[in-house]
BADREN-335070 format. One record per atom (N, C-alpha, C): residue in one letter; x, y, z. Coordinates in steps of 0.05 Angstrom, whole numbers, plus 5000, padded with zeros to 4 digits. Atoms other than C-alpha are relative to their C-alpha. Last residue first. Layout:
AXYZ
...
# end
This chain:
P501850145020
P224243244860
P497150015005
H500850254995
H227443754905
H498349894980
Q497450195000
Q231444394891
Q499349735004
L499250075028
L224944734868
L502749845000
S501450245010
S222344714940
S500949924972
N498050195011
N227845174967
N498549764988
E498049865019
E223845834971
E501849784992
A500050155025
A217945465004
A502150074979
G501749885022
G218645715074
G500549834975
G502350185010
G223145645133
G498950124975
A502249905018
A229345995159
A498449764988
V499149975026
V232945655216
V497650124984
G498550215010
G231345805289
G500650044971
L501650135021
L226046305305
L501549794984
S498750035025
S229046455372
S498349884979
V499250305004
V224346685425
V501249984974
G497350044994
G224647425445
G500649734995
D499650084972
D217047485453
D503049955007
A500549774981
A216347895390
A500249905028
D502949885005
D219747355350
D499750205020
R501750074977
R227247255344
R497350124994
R502750065011
R232347225285
R498249885025
D501350114975
D238547555316
D497149954991
V502549884997
V242447635250
V498449865024
R501450114980
R249947465242
R497250185005
D502350165010
D252547635177
D498049905020
E501849865016
E257148175199
E497649894989
P501349824979
P260347745251
P497850174987
R498649754997
R262147255193
R498550155022
V501549775007
V259246555202
V501350255006
P499049754988
P263445925202
P497950224989
V499649815019
V259245305187
V500950275008
S497750095011
S259544745239
S500950184974
R497849934987
R254845125282
R502649924987
D498950254988
D249045035232
D503050105012
H498150155017
H246345735220
H501049745013
G501550235014
G240046025250
G501949834982
S499950015028
S243946655266
S498249814986
A499949725013
A243446835337
A499750034971
I502449874994
I240946155360
I500050264988
D498949764990
D246945765328
D497550205001
L499349775016
L243745115314
L500750245015
P497450025011
P243144435346
P501150234982
L498250144983
L237444625393
L502949964988
T498549834986
T234145135350
T502149865017
E498149875018
E231844655296
E501650225016
L497950165011
L228344165341
L502050114981
V498850114977
V224344675380
V502549824992
H497450055010
H222545075316
H501749885021
K499950125027
K215045065325
K503049904992
G500149815021
G215245115401
G500549894973
I502150045012
I216944755467
I499750214977
R499050085025
R222744685512
R497649924982
G500449805025
G219545135565
G501049894975
D497749905009
D222844735623
D499550164976
E499349804978
E216244595657
E502450154989
P497450074988
P213544215593
P500950255019
L497749955017
L206244365585
L502649965012
E497849864988
E200644005619
E502450064984
I497950174999
I195043785576
I502450165007
P500850244989
P188644175595
P502249784999
Y499350215018
Y191844845583
Y499549735011
N500350234989
N188045415617
N500849764982
G497450064990
G190446035586
G500149775016
T499950004970
T183246265580
T502949965009
F501649764990
F182046445505
F500350025031
C499449765014
C187346015471
C498250245010
A497549864989
A186445495525
A500650254988
T500349715007
T179045345509
T502450155009
C497649844997
C179644585504
C499750274994
L499049805022
L172844245510
L502750145009
E498750165021
E170643635552
E500850174975
S498050154986
S169044025618
S501549844975
A497649834997
A165044525580
A502449855010
P499449934972
P160243955560
P502650185003
Q498150214987
Q158843975484
Q500250105030
E501450214987
E152844305452
E501549785012
T499150265009
T157444725409
T498649755009
A500950055029
A153245345417
A501149744991
D502550105002
D153745275495
D499249954968
V500150274993
V161145345490
V497149894998
M498450185018
M161045975452
M499649725006
G501349985025
G155846325496
G501149804979
Q502550204995
Q159446075560
Q498350004975
E499050305000
E166246395534
E497249815004
S498950104978
S162347035519
S501049704998
I501750214987
I161547265449
I501449935026
Y499350275005
Y165647905431
Y498049795014
G500850174979
G162948585423
G500949734991
L498750285004
L165549195389
L499149825024
S500250184976
S162649875377
S501149744993
D501949864983
D163450455328
D499349875027
A502850085000
A169450085300
A498250215017
G501849785009
G176250425287
G496949934998
I501050085025
I180549815294
I498250214987
S497850065018
S184650115351
S499149934971
A498749745009
A178750455384
A502349944980
R501949865016
R175149805387
R501050254989
I499850135026
I181449455413
I498050134983
E497549945013
E181849965468
E500349894973
E500549735012
E174549875487
E502650104986
V501750025021
V175549085490
V499850324988
N502650064993
N181949155534
N498050044976
L502149784999
L188849205505
L497349865007
G499349744987
G195448835517
G497750195002
T498450024976
T193948125502
T500350245017
A501950034975
A187548245459
A502149955024
V500749714992
V192048505400
V498849985025
L502950024997
L195847845394
L498750235012
E501449875024
E202748035371
E496949985003
A499349735001
A206247945441
A498650134975
R501949874979
R202547265449
R500650334999
T499050034973
T205847005384
T498650175020
A497749814998
A201246955324
A501149985029
F501049724998
F196746345322
F502650175001
D497949815004
D199045675293
D499050265002
I500849765012
I193845165317
I502350205000
G500650055031
G196144445331
G498750234984
Y501450225009
Y196044335407
Y499349984971
F497950215002
F200944845431
F498949734992
C500750275002
C196145435421
C502349824998
P498950165021
P198546135442
P498649715002
W498050174994
W194246565491
W500849814976
K497849884983
K190147165487
K502249845004
V497850195001
V184747065432
V502450115015
P497549885011
P178847515453
P502249765002
P498649814983
P172547075458
P502650124990
S498250134981
S169646785394
S501050195021
S501350264991
S163846975348
S501949825018
I498150245002
I166347695341
I498949765013
R500550214979
R161748285332
R501449764992
V498850245005
V163648965297
V499149795024
H499850134973
H159249555293
H501049724993
V499250295003
V160350005233
V500349895028
E499250114975
E156250655229
E500949724996
T500149774979
T154751125169
T501049935027
A501450104976
A157050605117
A500150255019
G502149824995
G158850995051
G498449915027
A502150125015
A163650515015
A497150175009
E499649875025
E169350925048
E497849944979
R500649724998
R166350735114
R500650144974
L502949964997
L166150015093
L499350285001
M501250045027
M173250025065
M497050055003
R499449785016
R176150315131
R498549984973
I501749794990
I172349785171
I500450274985
Q502650055010
Q175449225129
Q498150235009
A500349975031
A182349505134
A497249964991
R499649725004
R181849565211
R499950074972
Q502549874992
Q178948855214
Q500250304996
T501950105018
T184948565176
T497350185006
N499749865025
N190048935219
N497849954979
G501749765002
G186948715287
G500350144971
R498549754995
R192748255305
R498250274996
V497550094991
V188347635318
V502050255005
I498149795005
I181147835318
I502649895009
S498049964982
S176247235312
S501650264993
D500050244982
D170346935275
D502050075023
D497650165009
D167647565241
D500649805021
I499450254983
I160947895240
I502549894988
V498050185015
V160048625214
V500849765020
V498850184983
V153949025236
V501849794987
V499450255006
V152449605190
V501349855023
R498450094974
R148850245198
R500649715000
K501050234981
K147050385126
K501950025028
G502149884983
G147851005081
G498849825022
R500549684996
R151550665031
R497650075014
I498749884975
I152549915047
I499450305000
S501350124976
S148449504997
S500750165025
H502749955002
H150449944934
H498349915025
E500749754993
E157649934957
E497150065002
L502049985021
L158849194958
L498650275006
P502649964989
P165649224994
P497650034977
N500749735008
N171548884961
N497150075012
L503049924993
L175148284991
L499750294987
K502250244996
K181047864971
K497450115002
L498850215019
L186448394939
L497849775003
R501249995028
R182248934971
R500849784981
I501450225003
I185148745041
I498449974972
G500550194980
G190549265042
G498449764988
L503050085007
L190049814990
L499249785019
Q501949794988
Q196350075025
Q497149954994
R500250074973
R199849445008
R498150205014
L501950224997
L198349554936
L499649945028
T502949915008
T201850224937
T497949805004
Q501249854979
Q207749914977
Q497250134994
S498549754998
S208649384927
S498750165021
P501049765014
P205548714940
P501850245004
Q500349774980
Q209848124959
Q498950244985
I499249765013
I208547524911
I499550225020
F497549954991
F208146884951
F501150254988
T498149865019
T200546864944
T503050065010
R497449884987
R196146404980
R501950094979
G498750154980
G189446374947
G502350075014
V497649924987
V185546884906
V500549785024
Y497550115007
Y181046564859
Y502350085012
A500050304995
A174146664891
A502749894993
N499050125022
N175247414899
N500549715002
K497350124998
K170547584953
K501049894974
V499850205022
V164848094949
V502949884999
F497450045011
F163348405015
F499649834976
G498849744998
G156848695046
G502649984987
Q497050055008
Q152048105029
Q501550305001
G499349925029
G145648195068
G502849944995
F497450085008
F142048005130
F500550054973
P499850145024
P136248435154
P503149904996
I498749795019
I136148635230
I500349834973
G502149895018
G130948175266
G501250194980
S500349724997
S136248095323
S497750104984
E500749974972
E135847315330
E499150345004
Q502350134989
Q135647195256
Q499150065028
A502349885013
A140547715236
A497249855008
Y500249764989
Y145747445289
Y497450154987
G501150034972
G144746745266
G499550285013
T502850095004
T146046915194
T498549985025
A501449785008
A152047315214
A497349934995
A500649854976
A154846725253
A498350244992
P501950174983
P154146285188
P499250175027
V502849985013
V157446855145
V498249835017
G502149864984
G163546975190
G497149994990
S500750094976
S167646385164
S498050185016
E502450154999
E167146565091
E499249925028
P499950255012
P167147115080
P502449895009
V497550035014
V166247675132
V500349754986
G497950184991
G158947675149
G502550024985
I498650145023
I153948245140
I502249825014
V498050184989
V148348495184
V501349874974
L499150235018
L144249115158
L502249825016
D501750065023
D140249685187
D500649734983
A498349985026
A143049785257
A498049914978
D502149915023
D140849875328
D501650024975
V499349735008
V145549435371
V497950114978
P502049895021
P145048805412
P500950264992
H499149745009
H151248505444
H498050104978
E498149884983
E149447895489
E501050304990
R501149974972
R142947695453
R502050125020
A502349825003
A145647835383
A498850065027
L499049725004
L152147485400
L497950205001
A499149924972
A148446875424
A501250285000
R502449974984
R144646825357
R500950125028
G501049725008
G151246905320
G497650065017
M498449794987
M154046325362
M499450294993
E500849954972
E148045925343
E501850215016
V502449845000
V149546015270
V499050085029
R499249705008
R156545785283
R497650184998
A498749874973
A154245145320
A500850304993
E501949944982
E149344995260
E501150145027
H501449775009
H154945055212
H497950075019
V498549764993
V159344565254
V498650264991
V499049865026
V154244055254
V501250245006
R501049725003
R154443755326
R500850074971
G502950025006
G154542955333
G499050304995
R501350114977
R161642965365
R496950054998
I498150084980
I164243375306
I498549955024
V501550084976
V160243395241
V501949915020
A498850214981
A163543785185
A498249935023
D501950245003
D158944165134
D501149775017
P502750004989
P161644825158
P498449754998
R502049925022
R168744615145
R497250035013
A501550215014
A172944575209
A498250134978
L498450195014
L177645115233
L498849824981
Y498549925023
Y173445715251
Y501449784984
V500149735008
V168945695312
V501050064972
Y503149915005
Y167044955316
Y500250324992
E500950155023
E174544745308
E497050094993
F499649845020
F176245305357
F499349864973
V502449845007
V173044925412
V500450144976
C499449715005
C178644405409
C497450164993
G500249915027
G176143765440
G500650284996
K499749675000
K178343605510
K500250084971
P500549805019
P176142885522
P500350285005
Q500349764984
Q179742435575
Q499450244979
A500949745014
A179341765540
A499750205024
P502849914996
P183441205573
P499150274991
A500149854980
A189740995536
A497350065009
F497549984989
F191940495488
F500150205022
R500049764982
R184940215469
R502750035014
H498650014974
H185439765411
H499650245017
S499649784984
S180739655354
S501349925026
R499750084973
R180039165296
R500850285017
L498949814982
L177639245226
L500049915028
G502249834990
G177038695173
G501550235018
H501550114978
H181638125164
H497950145010
E501850175013
E184138405097
E498549845018
D498750155019
D186739015135
D497849784989
I501850105023
I184339555177
I501749864982
A498450135019
A187539745246
A498049894980
V501750155020
V184440255294
V502049884979
L498550075025
L188140545354
L498349804984
E500450225018
E184040905406
E501749954977
G498550244988
G185841395461
G499549744986
P497449904986
P180441905441
P501349765014
E500349924972
E175341525399
E502650105011
I498350154986
I175541485322
I500250135028
E497349864995
E169241815303
E501949815011
R499649894974
R163441395275
R502850175001
V500650214979
V160741065213
V500150085028
V498949944972
V160341625162
V499249775019
S502249954979
S158441335093
S501450045026
A500250174981
A163941415038
A497750075022
G502350175001
G162741724972
G499749795024
V499350225016
V169342064964
V498149784999
T499049955027
T166942734983
T500649784985
Q502349995018
Q162742435040
Q500950084972
L501150285005
L168942205076
L497850034978
A498250155017
A172142875068
A499349724991
A500449915024
A166243235100
A501749874977
T502150175013
T166942795160
T499450094973
E502449914997
E173443125177
E497949844985
S500149804979
S180342925193
S497250095005
A499549725005
A179342295154
A499950195020
V499849834976
V179141535156
V500950304991
V498449745003
V176641095100
V500150125027
W500449814978
W174440365095
W501650264995
G497849934981
G173439875041
G499550185019
R497950234999
R169539564981
R502250085018
E501150255007
E162839914987
E502049795001
L500550035028
L166340475027
L498849714994
R500150265011
R165540575102
R499550054970
G502250035018
G167641195142
G500549744987
L499750265014
L171741345205
L497649964980
A502450155006
A172842035231
A500349764983
L499250245019
L178342415262
L497749834999
P502050205008
P177543095301
P501249764981
R500749975030
R183243445336
R497949784995
V499649705005
V183843525412
V499150024973
G501349955024
G181642785425
G499750294993
H501749804994
H184242775495
H498150074976
P502150074977
P186942085495
P498250245004
D498949964974
D190642245426
D497749965021
R500849734989
R187441925364
R501150045028
A499749944972
A190141355322
A499450285009
A500649704992
A189041095251
A499950005032
Y500549954972
Y192140475219
Y499150295005
L500449714994
L192240185149
L499350035029
T502149914981
T195039505140
T499950304999
Q502750125004
Q198739145083
Q497950135017
E500850115025
E205239475066
E497349864998
D498050145011
D205339885128
D499349904974
M500550235016
M200740465142
M502749824999
F497350135009
F199741085182
F499449744989
V500450225017
V193941555198
V502749924989
F498050135016
F195541965261
F498149824978
C501550195012
C191142465300
C501849894977
F499250145027
F195542795349
F497549824991
A502450065020
A194843305404
A500949854978
G500749805018
G199943325462
G497549924983
R501749804986
R203742805500
R499350214980
L500449745014
L206542165467
L498150195015
K497949844992
K209041575509
K499950294988
P500549884973
P202141215506
P502450175010
L502249794998
L202741195430
L499650095029
V499249725003
V209640855428
V497850195007
D497649934979
D208440135457
D500450304999
L500950024974
L201540035424
L501850065023
A501749794997
A204540325359
A498549995031
A498449774996
A210039835363
A498450255006
Q498849994972
Q205339255374
Q501750255005
E502249974978
E201539455312
E501050025027
L500649724997
L207939575272
L497750055018
S502149925020
S210138875289
S499350295002
R502749914992
R216138825333
R498350064977
D501150224988
D222838435317
D497150055009
P500950205017
P224938965268
P498649745008
D499650284990
D225239475324
D498949834980
E497150064994
E226440215300
E500449725009
A499050195021
A220140315257
A502849935009
L501650215010
L215240625306
L501449784985
L500750194979
L220341035342
L498449774993
T497750144993
T222941335276
T499449795025
T499350205022
T216041495252
T502549855008
V501950214998
V214541835318
V500549784979
L498950134975
L220842275314
L498149745004
A497650155007
A219142445241
A500849835025
T500850215013
T212242705264
T502549784993
D500550214977
D215543155316
D498949734984
S502349994989
S218643535257
S499249795022
T500249874972
T225443705243
T497450005010
N502849974991
N226643265177
N500150115030
G500349734992
G233943355155
G497150085011
R500349825023
R235042755116
R499450275007
A497449955015
A237942395175
A499850154977
L498249824982
L231542505215
L502850054985
E500649745003
E227342215156
E501750225015
G502949945006
G230941565151
G499650305002
R500749985029
R237241395187
R497250114996
I502949975006
I240141485257
I499750034970
T500649765015
T247341205260
T496850024998
R501050075027
R248340705316
R499150254987
G497650175013
G252640755381
G499149964968
A497549954988
A246440975420
A502249804983
H498050035019
H240340915374
H503050065007
S500450275013
S235240775427
S502149944978
A499250234982
A237941345471
A500049744985
D497150004995
D238041845414
D500749775016
V498750115026
V230841655397
V503249995002
L500350275002
L228741735467
L501149864976
E498150144981
E232142405472
E499649695001
R497150005016
R228442625410
R502149885019
L499950195019
L222042425445
L502749984986
E499850254986
E223542845506
E500049754980
V497150024989
V224843425462
V500549755014
T498350045023
T218143325426
T502749985009
N497450124990
N214143275490
N502149934982
I498649824982
I208843795467
I502249885015
L499150124975
L206343415407
L501550225016
N497349904991
N202343795354
N500749875026
G499949914974
G196143625312
G502850085006
N501349744996
N194743275248
N500250055032
H501049914971
H199742715231
H498650274996
A501249725000
A201342295170
A498750105024
L501649894979
L205641655175
L499450274990
A500549715009
A208941165125
A498050145018
V502249864989
V211940525154
V499850294990
S499849724999
S216540025121
S497650125014
G502249845011
G218139295128
G500150275005
G502550154996
G222538755158
G497850124988
E499550225019
E229539035136
E497049854997
H497650194998
H227739685168
H499849774982
G500350295001
G222840255162
G502549865006
G498050134984
G221240995158
G499949714994
L499150295009
L217441455112
L502349915017
T497450064993
T213942135132
T500449694993
P499450204980
P207342295098
P503149955002
Q500850274994
Q208842885098
Q498349884977
A502550095013
A212843485084
A499649745006
N501750024980
N218743675134
N497049934987
E499150234982
E224343565085
E497749925021
W500850245014
W220544005033
W500749765018
T497850055017
T220944595083
T499049744986
S501450085024
S215444955124
S502049974978
G500549815019
G219244935190
G498649914977
G498650025024
G218444425242
G499250164980
T497550094990
T213044345294
T501749944976
T500249944973
T206844725275
T502749935015
S498050064982
S207244725198
S499750095027
Y499049734989
Y200844745158
Y501949945021
R498449884977
R200644095117
R499850315004
S499649735007
S196143685073
S501050165023
H499349784983
H196842935082
H500150264987
G499449765011
G195142285050
G500050225020
I500449754980
I194741565066
I500950244986
A498749735001
A193840985018
A499550175024
L500549834979
L191440255011
L501950244998
H502450064988
H190339774954
H499550175025
G500350144975
G195839994909
G497349955009
R501950235004
R198540444853
R499749825028
L500750084973
L201341134857
L498149785000
S497850134991
S204341224788
S499449895028
S500050255014
S197541404760
S502349835009
L502050174986
L197041974814
L500049714985
A498950074973
A203642284789
A498049805014
S498050165003
S201242264716
S501349915026
E500950265009
E194342524729
E502349815000
D501550015025
D197143114768
D499449744992
F500950255012
F199043244839
F498850074973
V498150214995
V203143774876
V499149774983
Q497549935012
Q199444384848
Q501949795004
S500349995028
S192444124861
S502750064986
V500550245009
V194243934931
V499849984972
L502750094997
L197144614946
L499849734987
G502249885017
G204544724950
G497549905009
M500949774989
M211044374973
M497650134981
D498349775011
D212243664949
D498550255014
K500749774984
K210142954963
K501550244993
Y499549785019
Y210142264930
Y498950255017
V501049754989
V211041664976
V500750224977
L499049775019
L211440944948
L499050275010
I501549754996
I210640354997
I501550214981
S498249764996
S212739654974
S498350255006
D497350064998
D209938934972
D501850255006
G499850254984
G202538994985
G502949905003
D500850245013
D201539494932
D500149755010
S498850254999
S202440074981
S498449814980
T501650225010
T200840824971
T501549735005
A498750234999
A203441465003
A498049764994
I501650264998
I200742144987
I502149764999
G498750235007
G203342854999
G498349735002
A501850235003
A201743565006
A501549744992
S499150235016
S205244205026
S498149774998
E497349965005
E203944905052
E501249794985
Q499249925028
Q196644965049
Q502650014992
G497249955005
G193644645110
G500750054971
R498850064974
R186744535143
R503050034997
H500249764982
H182944865084
H501849975025
Q498049805007
Q185444355038
Q499950225019
L498849924974
L181343805072
L502150214994
A502349904982
A176443695015
A501150115025
Y501149755012
Y182343694965
Y497750105019
L498349774992
L185643185012
L499050264990
G500549944971
G179842725004
G501650225009
F502649864998
F180042824928
F499250045030
Y500049725013
Y187142644925
Y497750145005
T498449834980
T186242044972
T500150314991
L501749994977
L180841744927
L501150205022
K501749805005
K185541864870
K497950045022
A498849745001
A190841494902
A498250234993
V499549904974
V186440924924
V501350284999
E497849805005
E183940784854
E500550145025
E500449705005
E179440214880
E502350144993
G501649955024
G180239474873
G499250284993
P499150155023
P182539374944
P498250024977
A502250075018
A180139924989
A501249844975
W499450295005
W184040135051
W497749924983
V502350175012
V183540915053
V501449724997
G498750265003
G187441455097
G497649824987
F502150165013
F186542205102
F501249724995
V499050275004
V189842725144
V497749834987
G502350175004
G188843495144
G501449734995
C499850165024
C194143935178
C497149844994
A497750175006
A196144375232
A499649894975
D500250274989
D190744925233
D502649864991
Q499650215019
Q192345665221
Q499949715012
P499750254987
P189546245257
P500249794979
G502150054982
G190046875212
G500749735016
K500650294996
K196447075176
K497949985023
E501650054977
E196647795149
E499149735005
G498150074976
G202047795095
G498549965024
P497750155009
P197348125046
P501849975020
M497449845003
M191448335088
M502249854987
# end
C-alpha cells in the first residue's frame, strides 16, 4: 500500500581492509547487497593511511554514489552503511558513517542495531565534556545513538582507538553491530547478545565484515565465521586479532529468519531460505485447509509458500505479478490512486486465480491494510475462497533492538484476536504459525533467540524511566508540543501536538525533504 510501512530493519554495515584493492567499489557493491536492510541514506568512509574521507547522502546506494564519487574515495580500508533510522530521525545529519576524532587521529563508525541506554550515554558525554564544547557529529546536529558512541570513542587523545573500544563497548546496552576504523585499522564489534548478524570474510588480499554473508559472497570473499557476541575484532597490517569485551549471552533476533535477512544469508549455520521453507511446512501442519492453489506474497512470502505447498500437497503457483522497478516513492498518490491500493506494486495473475480456492502466504501482518487490499484484489480476480497463512506469530510488541515496527496502538494484533483480524482483512480463514513452529524452523535453541515482538519478553532489560525511542535525543531539548527548538519563539496558532497513537511525542520532523540543502 502507498504509505504502508512494514517492519523495517535498522541498517546494513560493511567493512573491508584490502591494500591494493578498490575498497570503495567493494564497499559499494557490498552495500548494494545489503540495500534491503535500509533505504533512507547511504555512506562510505575510506582511509589512505593518513586521513579519512566520508561521503554520504540521503537516498539509495545507487542514488548516492556514482563513478566520480567512488573514484575520489581512495585508500586501503573502508566502511559503509545503508540506513533505516531507529534512533534519530531520517535526516542528512544522522546519515552514517559518523566521523569523530582529535589531534591524534580520526574515527569513522557505522552501526546496525539500536541502543537502549541512549540517554545514559548522552549524560556520559556531557559529563566528560564538562566545561568544554562538544564538537563533531553532535555539534552538527546528529541525534543518533551512533554519534554518542563515536564521541565516546574519540574523546581521549592519550588512548588508542582499540583501547577506547574495550573501555566503551561494555558500557553499551541494546543491540549493536559496529564496523569502525581509524586511519590504519578496521574494527568490528557485536553486542554480547548477538541480536543482529555480523559475519567475517576473507579476500585474497584482505578481510571483509558485513551484516550478512550474502554481501561477503557478492564481493568475492569466502565466509570465515560470524563475529561472536561480545567480540571485538581488529584488522590491520599485522593481521587479525580478537578481544572479548563481554561474555556471550546469545539472543539472536528470530525476525531475521522470518523476514529481515536475505534468503541466501546464513545465520548461525542456518540458511535463511531453508528456515522460511520449513516455516511454511509447519504452517501446513498447524493450519491445513482444502484449497486448489498456494501462492506467496512477493518476495518474503514465497519460500514459506513453497514449504506449505510441499507439506500440504496443494499445487504452488504464482498469484501475484510484482513490478520489479517499484522502490520507495516519495510521491503521494492521489485519492483515486490511493483507492487502488497495492496495485502500484502487485497485480493479481487472474488466469491462475479465477475459480480457485487460494491459500495466500505472507510473513507478517502489521496494520492489516496490505492484506486487506491483497484479498480484495484476489476476489476481484475471481478467487472463490481466500485463506491467509502467516509465517510468524501475531506481532504485538514494539522492538527496541533495531526493527522499526508501527507503534503498539497501530499493530492490529494488539487489540484483536485471530478471528477478529480475519474478519478485519476479509479472509475466509486465517492462521498464524505457532511460536514453537517458528523457533523450530530456525534450528536454534529457543533460549538463544529474541522473540520480544511476539511475546513481550525483552531479553535486554529496558530502562525503567521509559526514556527510550526513536526520537529520545530530539525530544529532550525540544518543545514537545511543537517539535521546535525552545530558543525559537512559536506562535500559539502554529503549535502542533505531534504525537503517535500511544501519545508519545514524535519530536522534530524527519525525512528526506531537506537533503538538497546538503553537499
